[in-house]
C-alpha positions in Angstrom: -12.2 -3.4 -55.2 -15.2 -1.2 -53.7 -15.1 -1.6 -49.4 -18.6 -1.0 -47.9 -20.6 -0.9 -44.5 -23.5 -2.1 -43.6 -25.0 -0.7 -39.8 -28.7 -1.2 -38.9 -30.7 -1.4 -35.7 -31.3 -5.2 -34.3 -33.9 -6.5 -32.0 -32.3 -6.5 -28.4 -34.6 -9.2 -27.2 -32.3 -11.8 -29.3 -29.3 -12.9 -28.4 -26.6 -9.8 -28.1 -23.2 -9.5 -26.8 -22.8 -7.2 -23.5 -20.1 -5.1 -25.2 -19.1 -3.9 -28.3 -17.5 -6.2 -30.8 -15.1 -3.4 -31.8 -14.5 -1.6 -28.7 -14.9 -4.4 -26.1 -16.7 -2.1 -23.5 -19.3 0.0 -24.5 -22.8 -1.7 -25.1 -23.3 -2.2 -28.5 -26.5 -0.5 -30.1 -26.2 -1.3 -33.8 -25.3 -4.6 -35.5 -22.6 -3.9 -38.9 -21.5 -5.8 -42.1 -17.9 -4.0 -43.1 -16.9 -5.9 -46.5 -13.4 -5.2 -48.1 -11.1 -6.5 -50.0 -7.2 -6.6 -50.0 -4.2 -5.3 -52.1 -4.6 -9.1 -53.2 -8.3 -9.3 -53.8 -9.1 -11.7 -51.1 -12.5 -10.4 -49.8 -12.7 -9.7 -45.6 -16.3 -10.1 -44.4 -16.7 -8.8 -40.6 -20.3 -8.8 -38.7 -21.0 -8.1 -35.0 -22.5 -5.3 -33.0 -21.3 -1.9 -32.1 -21.5 1.1 -30.3 -22.1 4.3 -31.7 -19.0 5.6 -31.3 -17.3 2.6 -32.8 -20.0 2.8 -35.7 -18.9 6.6 -36.2 -15.3 5.5 -36.5 -15.9 2.1 -38.7 -17.8 4.9 -41.3 -14.6 6.7 -40.7 -12.3 4.0 -41.9 -14.1 3.8 -44.6 -13.7 7.2 -45.8 -9.8 6.7 -45.3 -10.0 3.7 -47.3 -11.7 5.4 -50.4 -9.6 8.9 -49.9 -6.3 6.4 -50.0 -8.0 5.0 -53.6 -9.2 7.9 -55.0 -4.9 9.2 -54.6 -3.9 6.4 -55.7 -6.2 6.5 -58.8 -4.8 9.9 -59.6 -1.7 9.3 -59.3 -2.2 6.3 -62.0 -3.7 8.6 -64.2 -1.3 11.1 -64.1 1.9 8.7 -64.4 -0.4 8.1 -67.8 -0.2 11.3 -68.8 -3.5 12.1 -68.3 -4.9 15.6 -67.3 -6.2 14.6 -63.9 -7.4 18.7 -62.7 -10.5 18.1 -62.5 -10.6 14.5 -60.6 -8.3 16.5 -58.1 -10.3 19.3 -57.5 -13.1 17.1 -56.8 -10.8 14.3 -54.8 -10.0 17.3 -52.7 -12.8 18.8 -51.8 -14.8 15.5 -51.3 -11.7 14.6 -48.8 -10.1 18.1 -47.6 -10.8 16.9 -43.9 -10.0 13.2 -44.2 -6.4 12.0 -43.3 -5.4 9.1 -46.0 -2.7 7.3 -43.3 
């Protein structure tokens, strides 16, 4: 299942919380929508307002999840006897700075 993160600006003249929903301390500057699926396939949808630091952290969280999914896909293909050389090279190049934990 694919996850997604949508970050946008918002009109500060409307009702906006005074602190970021993620960290609970900084003033928010973005509106975000986080969509993911649990291991059982259940949808998880979260939205709110966040600060710049938390917006970056949400993107990193999505990146870590994607790196983990790619590693699992590679392992499954390899277990089926598929040649994963090209897939592995691409995965390692794409996520060389990403921790999958």
